[in-house]
N, C-alpha and C positions, 0 to 999 in steps of 0.2 A: 412482587418485583424483586429482581436479583440485586443485592447490594454489592456494589463494586468498590472495593477499598484500594486495590492495587492491581494494575495490569502488568503482568510479567510475560516473559518469553513468547516471542512470535516464532511459530514453527514455519520454516520455509519448506515448501514441497515443490521444488522445481519440476520434478517428473510429472506432477499433477497440475502444474501451472497455477499454483496458488500459494498464498501465505495465509496462516490462520492463527487465531488466538481463541482459547476457550476459557471462559470465566463462569463459574457457577453452573456448569453444564451447558452453557450457551456458547455457540461458536460464531465468530465473526471471520470473514474472509475477504481477501483481495484476489481476484482472478487475473492472471497474467498470461501473456503469450510471448515467448521469447523465440525470435527468429532473425537470422541475418544481422546479428549484432545489435538488435533492438529488443527492448522489453516493453511491450504494450501493456499498460495498466487499463484493464477492460472494465472491471466492475468491482465495487466495494459493497459488501453486504454486512450490516451490523444490526443484530437484533435490537428491538426497541429497548429492552431491559439494559443494554450496554451503551446505548446512545448517550453522548455528552460526557463520556468518561475518558476520552482520548484514545479509544480502541482503534478507530479508523485511522487516526494519525500514526499510531504505532505500526499499523500494517503498511502504510505508505512509506514510512521511514525505513522499514525493513527492506522494502523493494528498492528504495533509493540507495541504501547501503550496498545491497547486492549488485545493483547496476554499476555503481562506482567501482566496487571491488573487481568486477568482471569486465570493465571497460565497455559496458553496454549503453546505448542511447535510450533514455526513457521517453516513452510516447504516452502522455496522460490522456487517454480517451475517456476515462471515467470522470464525470463532473466533480465528484468528491475529491478524487486524487489530484485533479488539476487545480482545484481551489486550494487544497492543502499546500501544494507545492508553491502556488502563487503567494500564499500567506506566510510562507517560511523561506524567503529568498536566501537567507543565510545558510540554509541547508541545501536547498535546490541548486544553489550556485556551485556546489561541488560536483554536479553531474552534467553530462551532456543531455539536454532536453530538447526534443522536437516539439515545439509549441503549436505547430500548424494544426488547424482544426481536425483534420482527418489523419494526422500523423504522416 
Protein backbone atom coordinates (compact mmCIF):
# COMPACT_ATOMS: atom_id res chain seq x y z
CA UNK A 1 0.00 0.00 0.00
CA UNK A 2 1.23 3.49 -0.86
CA UNK A 3 1.83 5.65 2.20
CA UNK A 4 0.36 9.09 1.67
CA UNK A 5 1.93 11.67 3.92
CA UNK A 6 1.14 14.82 1.95
CA UNK A 7 -0.87 15.59 -1.12
CA UNK A 8 0.54 18.46 -3.11
CA UNK A 9 -0.01 20.10 -6.46
CA UNK A 10 -3.06 19.39 -8.54
CA UNK A 11 -2.24 19.53 -12.23
CA UNK A 12 -4.99 21.12 -14.26
CA UNK A 13 -5.14 19.81 -17.81
CA UNK A 14 -7.97 21.80 -19.38
CA UNK A 15 -7.04 20.74 -22.92
CA UNK A 16 -7.50 17.14 -21.80
CA UNK A 17 -10.60 17.87 -19.68
CA UNK A 18 -9.13 16.75 -16.39
CA UNK A 19 -7.38 17.55 -13.16
CA UNK A 20 -4.89 15.07 -11.72
CA UNK A 21 -2.73 14.34 -8.69
CA UNK A 22 0.05 11.75 -8.66
CA UNK A 23 1.26 10.33 -5.36
CA UNK A 24 3.67 7.42 -5.09
CA UNK A 25 3.29 6.63 -8.77
CA UNK A 26 -0.52 6.41 -8.52
CA UNK A 27 -2.66 9.00 -10.30
CA UNK A 28 -6.09 10.26 -9.25
CA UNK A 29 -8.16 12.30 -11.66
CA UNK A 30 -11.31 14.35 -12.04
CA UNK A 31 -12.73 14.29 -15.58
CA UNK A 32 -14.43 17.51 -16.67
CA UNK A 33 -16.15 18.93 -19.72
CA UNK A 34 -16.17 22.69 -20.20
CA UNK A 35 -18.64 24.17 -22.67
CA UNK A 36 -20.90 27.17 -22.93
CA UNK A 37 -19.76 28.78 -19.69
CA UNK A 38 -20.22 25.57 -17.69
CA UNK A 39 -17.78 23.09 -16.21
CA UNK A 40 -19.32 19.64 -15.83
CA UNK A 41 -17.67 17.50 -13.15
CA UNK A 42 -18.13 14.11 -14.77
CA UNK A 43 -16.13 11.50 -12.87
CA UNK A 44 -13.62 11.30 -10.03
CA UNK A 45 -11.28 8.31 -9.96
CA UNK A 46 -9.01 7.75 -6.95
CA UNK A 47 -6.91 4.59 -6.65
CA UNK A 48 -7.66 2.53 -3.53
CA UNK A 49 -4.18 3.25 -2.19
CA UNK A 50 -4.94 6.97 -2.11
CA UNK A 51 -8.51 6.77 -0.81
CA UNK A 52 -9.23 8.52 2.47
CA UNK A 53 -6.34 10.97 2.20
CA UNK A 54 -8.21 13.96 0.78
CA UNK A 55 -7.02 13.44 -2.77
CA UNK A 56 -10.50 13.51 -4.32
CA UNK A 57 -11.33 16.64 -2.38
CA UNK A 58 -8.19 18.35 -3.66
CA UNK A 59 -9.29 17.59 -7.21
CA UNK A 60 -12.77 19.01 -6.67
CA UNK A 61 -11.32 22.08 -4.95
CA UNK A 62 -9.02 22.71 -7.93
CA UNK A 63 -11.98 22.51 -10.32
CA UNK A 64 -14.00 24.82 -8.06
CA UNK A 65 -11.16 27.34 -7.97
CA UNK A 66 -10.80 27.29 -11.75
CA UNK A 67 -14.56 27.68 -12.25
CA UNK A 68 -14.61 30.71 -9.96
CA UNK A 69 -11.54 32.26 -11.61
CA UNK A 70 -13.02 31.78 -15.09
CA UNK A 71 -16.61 32.69 -14.20
CA UNK A 72 -17.91 29.22 -15.05
CA UNK A 73 -21.00 27.51 -13.61
CA UNK A 74 -20.13 24.18 -11.97
CA UNK A 75 -22.37 21.21 -12.75
CA UNK A 76 -21.56 18.33 -10.35
CA UNK A 77 -22.68 15.21 -12.23
CA UNK A 78 -20.14 13.04 -10.40
CA UNK A 79 -21.62 11.74 -7.11
CA UNK A 80 -18.33 12.19 -5.25
CA UNK A 81 -17.88 15.79 -6.45
CA UNK A 82 -21.51 16.62 -5.66
CA UNK A 83 -21.20 15.18 -2.14
CA UNK A 84 -17.91 17.02 -1.52
CA UNK A 85 -19.44 20.33 -2.59
CA UNK A 86 -22.49 19.71 -0.38
CA UNK A 87 -20.20 18.94 2.57
CA UNK A 88 -18.17 22.14 2.03
CA UNK A 89 -20.77 24.91 1.65
CA UNK A 90 -18.27 27.51 2.81
CA UNK A 91 -16.21 26.79 -0.32
CA UNK A 92 -19.03 25.86 -2.70
CA UNK A 93 -20.73 29.17 -1.91
CA UNK A 94 -18.02 30.99 -3.83
CA UNK A 95 -19.14 29.44 -7.13
CA UNK A 96 -22.23 29.44 -9.29
CA UNK A 97 -23.41 25.81 -9.07
CA UNK A 98 -26.16 24.15 -11.05
CA UNK A 99 -27.45 21.54 -8.59
CA UNK A 100 -30.14 20.14 -10.90
CA UNK A 101 -29.82 16.36 -11.22
CA UNK A 102 -28.80 16.36 -14.86
CA UNK A 103 -27.21 19.81 -14.96
